[in-house]
C-alpha distance (Angstrom), angle and dihedral (degrees) to the residues before:
residue distance angle dihedral
M1 . . .
K2 3.78 . .
L3 3.79 107.5 .
K4 3.75 128.5 -155.3
K5 3.79 98.8 -171.3
V6 3.80 136.9 -12.3
F7 3.79 116.0 -148.8
I8 3.76 125.0 -168.9
A9 3.82 131.6 -169.4
S10 3.80 138.2 163.1
D11 3.73 142.8 176.5
H12 3.87 121.7 -122.5
A13 3.83 92.2 -81.6
G14 3.83 91.7 54.0
F15 3.78 97.3 40.8
K16 3.83 97.2 99.2
L17 3.80 93.8 49.4
K18 3.81 90.6 44.6
E19 3.79 90.6 55.9
Q20 3.83 91.8 46.5
I21 3.87 89.7 51.6
K22 3.84 91.0 50.3
K23 3.80 90.9 50.3
K24 3.82 93.8 46.5
F25 3.83 96.1 46.8
S26 3.80 103.2 31.5
N27 3.80 93.1 97.7
K28 3.85 92.3 51.3
I29 3.78 103.4 40.7
N30 3.79 140.2 13.7
I31 3.81 106.7 -109.9
I32 3.80 118.9 -165.4
D33 3.80 110.4 -150.8
L34 3.77 116.3 -145.6
G35 3.82 96.9 -179.8
T36 2.94 166.5 -144.0
S37 3.79 100.7 -165.8
N38 3.83 102.3 -154.0
S39 3.81 145.0 12.4
T40 3.81 96.8 -127.3
T41 3.82 101.6 65.5
S42 3.77 112.9 73.0
V43 3.81 111.8 -129.2
N44 3.79 136.7 178.7
Y45 3.84 109.2 -102.4
P46 3.82 94.7 -151.5
N47 3.82 91.5 65.6
F48 3.78 91.0 59.4
A49 3.80 94.2 42.3
H50 3.81 91.3 51.7
Q51 3.77 92.5 47.7
L52 3.84 92.3 49.9
C53 3.81 93.2 45.5
K54 3.79 92.6 53.3
K55 3.79 88.7 55.7
V56 3.82 95.6 44.8
S57 3.81 93.1 48.8
L58 3.84 91.9 58.2
N59 3.82 92.2 77.6
N60 3.84 130.0 19.3
K61 3.82 89.3 -135.7
N62 3.84 92.8 59.7
I63 3.79 119.8 98.7
G64 3.80 135.1 -171.4
I65 3.77 139.4 -146.9
L66 3.81 117.2 -156.6
V67 3.77 124.6 -174.3
C68 3.80 129.8 -172.2
G69 3.81 134.3 144.1
S70 3.79 96.8 -75.8
G71 3.80 102.4 7.1
M72 3.83 88.0 -129.0
G73 3.82 98.7 97.7
M74 3.78 92.7 48.5
S75 3.80 89.2 48.2
M76 3.75 93.5 51.1
A77 3.80 93.8 47.3
A78 3.82 93.2 46.0
N79 3.78 94.8 49.4
R80 3.84 90.7 60.0
H81 3.77 87.7 74.0
K82 3.81 123.7 91.0
K83 3.83 111.6 -118.6
I84 3.85 92.0 22.4
R85 3.79 122.5 113.5
A86 3.79 104.8 179.1
A87 3.81 118.7 -172.9
L88 3.78 124.8 -162.0
C89 3.79 101.0 -138.3
Y90 3.78 124.8 -161.9
S91 3.86 102.7 152.6
I92 3.76 137.6 33.5
K93 3.79 90.9 -114.1
N94 3.81 96.6 54.0
T95 3.78 90.3 43.5
K96 3.84 91.0 53.0
L97 3.77 92.5 47.4
S98 3.77 91.9 49.2
R99 3.75 88.8 60.2
L100 3.82 99.9 36.0
H101 3.80 97.8 46.9
N102 3.81 106.0 18.3
N103 3.78 103.1 32.4
S104 3.76 89.8 -133.8
N105 3.80 113.7 -165.5
V106 3.86 99.6 -174.7
I107 3.78 125.0 52.1
T108 3.80 117.1 -158.8
L109 3.80 121.7 -161.2
G110 3.82 131.8 -168.0
S111 3.82 107.8 -136.0
R112 3.82 90.9 -162.1
L113 3.73 93.4 50.7
I114 3.79 107.9 40.0
K115 3.77 131.0 58.3
K116 3.80 117.5 -122.7
E117 3.81 95.8 -115.0
L118 3.79 92.3 50.8
A119 3.81 90.6 48.4
F120 3.81 87.9 53.1
K121 3.79 91.1 50.9
C122 3.77 90.9 48.2
I123 3.80 91.9 52.3
N124 3.81 91.3 48.0
T125 3.81 88.5 52.2
F126 3.78 91.6 46.2
L127 3.82 91.8 50.9
S128 3.79 96.1 46.1
T129 3.84 103.0 40.0
P130 3.78 115.5 91.3
F131 3.83 125.4 -152.2
E132 3.80 111.8 -96.9
S133 3.74 93.7 -146.7
G134 3.81 110.4 -177.8
R135 3.81 111.1 95.3
H136 3.86 90.0 2.6
L137 3.83 94.6 60.3
K138 3.79 94.9 71.9
R139 3.79 90.0 51.1
V140 3.80 94.6 48.6
K141 3.83 89.1 50.3
K142 3.82 87.8 59.2
I143 3.82 91.9 58.4
C-alpha cells in the first residue's frame, strides 16, 4: 500500500504503546504524532481521535493509528467521521480482513488488551495489506 501520511494519537492509557510503536516503525515510515504527550495527565480520547480523523480524511492514501486502553472508545469516536473506516484490531487475521474486505484506514489498538509484539504485527499487517476491492467495494461504499 502506497502511503501518503501515517498519523498516530493516543490518550493517556495508550501513551506508552504509542511511543513504542513510533520507536519500532520510525525507521520504516514517517509517523506524525498528534498527541497526547504523557501518560500521567488524564485526557479525553475523543479529542485525539477527532483530530487524527480530520487529518486522515484529507487524502485517501493517509492512514491512522489510534491507541487507548481498550481501543473501543477510539474506534467509536473515529467511526463517526465521514471517510473513516476504523477497525479495532486484536489479531493478525482480523487486521488483515479489515484491510482486505473493509478498506479500513484507521487501526485502533487497546493497550491494556494487546501485547506489544502482537500490536507491532498487527500494524505491519495493516500497512502491508491492500484492499481487495471487487465485490467488497460496493459494500464499503454503503458504509
